[in-house]
DRENLO-539318 format. One record per residue: residue in three letters; y negated, z, x of N, C-alpha, C in turn. Coordinates in steps of 0.2 Angstrom, whole numbers, plus 5000, padded with zeros to 4 digits. Example, Ala and Ser with C-alpha at 12.3 -4.5 7.8 and 13.67 -1.06 7.14 Angstrom:
REM DRENLO-539318
ALA502850395066502250395062501650395066 SER501150355064500550365068500050395064 
//
This chain:
REM DRENLO-539318
MET501449564950501649634952500949664954 SER500649694949500049734950500149804949 THR500049844954500149914954499449954954 LYS499450014954498750054955498550044962 SER498950034967498750024974498549954975 THR498649904971498449834973497749824971 LEU497349804976496649784976496549714974 PHE496949674976496849594975497549564976 GLU497649514972498349474973498249404970 ASP498449354974498449284972498949244976 ILE498949184974499449134977498949084981 PHE499149084987498749034992499148984994 GLU498848924995499148864998498848855005 VAL499248845010498948835017498748765017 VAL498048755018497748695019497748665026 SER497648705031497648685038497748735042 ARG497948715049498048765054497548745060 ASP497248805062496848795068496348735068 PRO495848735063495448685062494948675068 ASP494848725071494348725077494748725084 GLY495448715083495848715089496148785090 MET496648795094497048855095496648895100 LYS496448955099496048995104496449035108 PHE497049055105497549105109498249075109 ASP498649095113499349065114499749075108 ARG499749135105500149155100499849165093 VAL499249155092498849165086498549105083 SER498649085077498349035074497949055068 ARG497449015067496949035061497148985055 TYR497349005050497548965044496948965039 VAL496848905036496348895031496748885024 CYS496648935019497048935013496548925007 LYS496848905001496448904995496948934990 SER496648974985497049004980497148964974 ASP497648984970497748944964497448974958 LEU497449044958497249074952496449094951 TYR496249124957495549144957495049104960 GLU495249044963494848994966494549034972 CYS494949064976494649094982494849054988 ASP494449064994494549035000494749085005 MET495249075009495449125014495549095021 GLN495249125026495449115033495849175036 LEU496349165039496849215041497149205048 ASP497049245053497349245059498049275059 ILE498549235061499249265061499549255068 ASN499949305070500349295076500949245074 VAL500949185077501449135074502149155077 ASP502149195082502849215085503149265080 VAL502749295076503049345071503149315064 TYR502649285062502649255055502249185054 PRO502549135056502149065056502149045049 LEU501549015047501448995040501548915041 GLU501748885035501848815035501248775031 THR500948725034500448695030500748655024 GLY500448665018500648635012501048685008 LYS501248735011501748785007501248845004 LYS501548874999501148924995501448994997 TYR501049044997501149114999500849164994 ASN501249214992500949264988500549314993 VAL499949324992499549364996499249424992 ALA499449484994499149544991498749594996 LEU498249624994497949674998498049744994 ALA498249794997498349854994498049914998 SER497949964994497650024998498150075000 THR498750064998499350105000499950064999 LEU500450085002501150055002501550094997 ALA501350144994501750184990501750154983 MET502350144980502450114973502050144968 ASP501950214968501550254963500850254964 GLY500550224970499850224971499650284975 THR500150334977499950384981499650364988 GLN499050394989498750374996499150415002 GLY499150375007499550405013499050445017 SER499250475022498850515027498550465032 ALA498050485035497650445040498050465047 LYS498450515047498850535053499550515052 TYR499950525058500650515057500950555051 ASP501350525047501650555041502350535041 ALA502850585041503550575041503750545034 SER503350545029503450525022503250455022 PHE503050415027502850345027503450305025 PRO503350265020503950225018504450195023 GLY504150165028504550135033504950185037 ILE504750245038505050305041505550335037 SER505350355031505750395026506250355022 GLY506250295022506650255018506550245011 LYS505950275009505750275002505650205000 PRO505750184994505550114992504750114992 SER504550054994503850034995503649964993 LEU502949954993502749884992503049834998 MET503149865004503449825009504049795007 ASP504449825003505149795001505049724998 LYS504549714995504449654991504149594995 TYR503949605001503649555005503949545011 GLU503749495015504049475021503649495027 TYR502949505026502549515032501949565029 VAL501849615033501349665032500949685038 MET500249685037499849715042499349765039 HIS499149805043498649865041497949845044 GLY497449855041496749835043496249875040 LYS495649855042495049885039494549835037 VAL494249845031493649805029493049815033 TYR492749775036492149785041491549755039 LYS491549705034490949665032491049645025 TYR490549645021490549615014489849585014 LYS489849515012489249475012489249435006 ASP488649435003488449384997488349315000 SER488549264996488449194998488349154992 GLN488049094993487949044987488348984989 SER488748964984489248904985489248864979 SER488948804979488948764973488548794967 GLY488048834969487648864964487948924961 GLN488548944963488949004961488849064966 LEU488749124963488749184967489449194970 ARG489549204976490149224979490049274984 VAL490649314986490549354991491049344996 GLU490949365002491449355008491649425010 VAL492249435011492449505013492849485020 TYR492649525025492949515031493349585033 ILE494049565035494449625037494749605044 SER494849665048495149655054495749695054 PHE496349655056496949685057497149695064 GLY496849745068496949755075496649695079 GLY496149655077495949595080496149535077 LEU496649535073496749475069496349475063 LEU495949425062495449425057495549395050 MET495249415045495349385038494649375035 MET494549315032493949315028494149285021 LEU493949325016494149305009493549295006 ALA493449235003492849224999493049204992 GLY492649234987492749214980492249254975 ASP492449254969492149284964492049364965 PRO491449384965491249464966491749504962 LYS491849484956492249534951492949534953 LYS493249484956493949484959493949524965 LEU493449534969493449564976493149634976 GLN492849654970492449714970492849774972 ASP493449784972493849844974493949844982 LEU493749794986493749794993493049814995 GLU493049884998492449915000492449915008 VAL491849915011491749915018492049985020 ASP492349985026492650045029493250065026 SER493550035021494150055018494750025021 ASN495250065022495950035025496349995019 VAL496549945022496949895017497649875021 PHE498149855017498749825019498749755016 LEU498849705021498949645019499749635018 LEU499949605012500649595011500749515009 MET501249485012501349415011502049395010 ARG502149345006502849315006502849245004 LYS503249205006503249135005503549124998 LEU503349074994503549064987504049004988 
//
């Protein structure tokens, strides 16, 4: 499911939960590896809302908008927002959605390969996505993104 608004999409397997111990009561940090693009992901999730299962696979997408046609939304309250207006949106195809902002983009070397690390904050829940620069080039610092997830 690739649309104009989809910046990145892959299937991730949850490898471990809270590798450094649980820091907060309701938040766990999950370490995941992707199938298709060989990306690594660390993601904080509120386990009361959407707990992930170790060993299970999830479809993960990052999108610039939730509109099916790629139309960008407003930065302010908008009555045409899909969740309010009832219009079909990308949210309809997923179980869990968060809105956040890319705050850091860093080059790194891993096994002799050039990789990038992209850091995104979803209101304090953090995500680190590491992989091939060509696959993550659409994620720019200070851009707003939606994280969409569903269990496979």
